[in-house]
Structures are given as structure tokens and as C-alpha cells.
C-alpha positions as CSV (number, residue, x, y, z in Angstrom):
1,M,-12.5,31.4,-33.0
2,A,-13.8,35.0,-32.1
3,K,-11.3,37.0,-29.8
4,S,-12.2,38.4,-26.9
5,E,-12.8,42.2,-26.7
6,E,-12.0,44.3,-23.7
7,H,-15.0,46.8,-23.5
8,F,-14.5,50.3,-21.6
9,V,-17.4,50.6,-19.6
10,G,-18.7,54.1,-20.9
11,G,-16.9,54.4,-23.9
12,S,-13.7,55.4,-22.3
13,M,-10.5,54.9,-19.6
14,F,-12.7,57.0,-16.3
15,G,-16.3,56.1,-18.0
16,W,-18.1,54.7,-14.7
17,D,-19.2,58.4,-13.8
18,P,-22.6,59.7,-13.2
19,I,-21.8,62.6,-15.2
20,P,-25.0,63.3,-17.5
21,S,-23.6,63.3,-20.8
22,N,-22.3,59.5,-19.6
23,D,-25.6,57.7,-20.6
24,L,-24.3,54.0,-19.7
25,N,-27.1,51.9,-21.0
26,S,-27.5,54.2,-24.5
27,W,-23.6,52.7,-24.6
28,S,-24.4,49.7,-23.4
29,L,-27.1,48.7,-26.2
30,N,-24.5,49.9,-29.2
31,Q,-21.9,47.4,-28.1
32,H,-21.7,43.3,-28.5
33,F,-21.1,41.8,-25.9
34,R,-19.7,37.9,-26.0
35,V,-18.6,35.3,-23.6
36,N,-14.6,35.7,-23.1
37,D,-15.2,39.3,-23.5
38,W,-13.6,41.5,-20.7
39,L,-15.5,44.9,-19.1
40,Y,-13.4,47.4,-18.0
41,F,-14.5,49.7,-14.9
42,G,-12.4,53.1,-14.5
43,Y,-13.5,55.6,-12.2
44,D,-12.6,57.7,-9.1
45,K,-12.3,55.1,-6.5
46,R,-12.7,57.9,-3.6
47,Y,-16.7,58.0,-4.5
48,F,-17.8,55.2,-6.7
49,S,-18.0,51.0,-6.9
50,V,-19.1,48.5,-8.9
51,L,-21.2,45.8,-7.7
52,E,-22.6,43.1,-10.1
53,V,-26.5,42.7,-8.6
54,N,-30.2,41.0,-9.8
55,K,-32.6,42.5,-11.6
56,T,-34.8,44.2,-9.0
57,S,-31.9,45.5,-7.0
58,Y,-30.5,46.7,-10.8
59,E,-34.1,48.9,-11.0
60,N,-34.0,49.6,-7.5
61,C,-30.6,50.6,-6.8
62,I,-30.2,48.5,-4.1
63,D,-27.0,47.8,-2.9
64,A,-27.6,45.5,0.1
65,G,-27.1,41.5,-1.1
66,F,-25.1,42.5,-3.9
67,I,-23.7,39.3,-6.2
68,K,-20.0,40.0,-6.1
69,N,-18.5,43.7,-5.2
70,V,-16.6,44.4,-8.3
71,T,-14.0,47.0,-6.7
72,G,-10.8,46.2,-6.6
73,G,-9.8,49.5,-5.0
74,A,-7.3,51.2,-7.8
75,G,-10.4,52.3,-9.7
76,R,-9.2,50.3,-12.6
77,D,-11.6,46.9,-12.6
78,V,-11.2,44.1,-14.9
79,L,-14.2,41.6,-15.2
80,P,-14.4,38.7,-17.8
81,L,-17.7,37.8,-19.0
82,T,-18.2,34.5,-18.5
83,E,-21.5,33.3,-19.3
84,K,-24.8,34.2,-21.5
85,K,-27.0,36.3,-19.4
86,T,-27.6,39.5,-18.6
87,Y,-25.2,41.3,-15.9
88,Y,-26.6,44.2,-13.9
89,F,-23.5,46.6,-12.5
90,I,-24.7,49.4,-10.0
91,S,-22.4,52.3,-7.7
92,G,-23.2,51.8,-4.1
93,G,-24.7,54.6,-2.3
94,D,-26.6,57.4,-4.2
95,Y,-24.6,57.1,-7.3
96,C,-27.0,54.6,-8.5
97,K,-30.0,56.8,-8.5
98,Q,-28.0,59.3,-10.4
99,G,-27.1,56.7,-13.5
100,L,-24.5,55.0,-12.1
101,K,-25.7,51.7,-13.3
102,V,-25.1,50.0,-16.3
103,A,-26.9,46.2,-17.5
104,I,-24.7,43.8,-20.0
105,N,-26.5,41.5,-22.2
106,V,-23.9,38.4,-23.0
107,N,-25.6,37.2,-26.0
108,D,-23.6,35.4,-28.1
109,N,-21.0,31.9,-27.1
110,V,-17.9,31.9,-28.5
111,A,-15.0,29.0,-27.8
112,P,-12.9,29.9,-24.8
113,A,-10.3,32.6,-25.9
114,P,-7.2,34.0,-23.8
115,A,-7.2,37.7,-22.2
116,P,-7.7,40.4,-24.7
117,T,-4.3,41.1,-26.3
118,S,-3.9,44.7,-28.8
119,H,-2.0,43.0,-30.7
120,K,-3.9,42.1,-34.7
121,S,-1.4,40.0,-36.3
122,G,-2.2,36.3,-36.7
123,A,1.7,35.3,-35.3
124,P,1.5,33.8,-31.6
125,S,2.1,36.3,-28.9
126,A,4.8,35.5,-26.3
127,L,2.5,37.3,-23.3
128,D,0.7,35.3,-21.1
129,A,-1.6,36.8,-18.4
130,S,1.0,37.9,-16.3
131,N,2.3,39.7,-18.5
132,I,-0.5,40.8,-19.7
133,Y,-1.7,42.2,-16.3
134,H,1.6,44.0,-15.7
135,A,1.5,45.6,-19.3
136,I,-2.0,47.0,-18.4
137,V,-1.0,47.9,-14.6
138,G,2.1,50.0,-16.1
139,L,0.1,51.3,-18.9
140,I,-2.6,52.6,-16.0
141,L,0.8,54.3,-14.1
142,I,1.8,55.8,-17.2
143,L,-1.1,57.4,-17.9
144,M,-2.3,58.8,-14.3
145,F,1.9,59.8,-14.1
146,T,1.2,61.8,-17.6
147,K,-2.1,63.1,-15.9
148,F,-1.1,64.5,-12.8
149,L,1.9,66.3,-15.1
150,G,-0.1,67.5,-17.8
């Protein structure tokens, strides 16, 4: 059974950003997405959002009538890839027109897997989904606090 992976959209903790050097489509084409993988969207919540849309809305940057608002309010959103399909994501407002959009092609089916973990050993993990969530939130808070002080 293949393990699920967490993909940091744009290749970094804060990759959901329309800066010119951040080519999200090139990044996506160089990734291999499987069913049960996870997407991590990190962004400045004051400006950006994450909306799942259909192909037409993606191509034309239409943020009305979206499929799902992935935006959780903290600017650190994780989404499971549950189906073999192409997912389309945009940011609302004019940010999509500035390049803040990405298509994610999920093309491999794998057996159901738990949330991604960072341990590499073959030993079973004592962490359940709740503990993983709390560990991620704690890590994010530490990183944010470190950045604030640094």
C-alpha cells in the first residue's frame, strides 16, 4: 500500500501567493498526486482564499458558484484528495487573474490510507488523526512565533 503524501502547494509553507516567481502550474506539473494525498495551502488570510471551482471557472477566474470554499480562516488549510480527477483551485478577487490558481491532476488510485505522517520507520504510530492535527497546529504556532521574533 502506498503512503499518502502532503504536498505544500507552491512548494513551500506559504506557497499560495501570486508572486511572479511562484509558477503554480509548473509546480503542479512536476508533482505526482495520488488519491488520499493531501494538499496544504499556506497563505496570508488577509488577502487570499482557496476556492475549488470547475474547469470553466478556473480558466476564466470566476469565483462565484464555487464547488467548495477550502478557506478555513487561519491561512493554513489542508485538503484531502479523495477522488481520481483534476481539481481546480483559485483565489477569490483579482488574485486569480494575477496567477493565484492551480490545477491538480490526481491520476493514481491507491488503497485508503491515514493522514500523512512524517515518521519513516515501519513501526506502527501511536498518533491518531486528532494527535496529528494538534501536532501540526503546534508546529505552525511555533513557526509563526519564531518568525514574529526573528
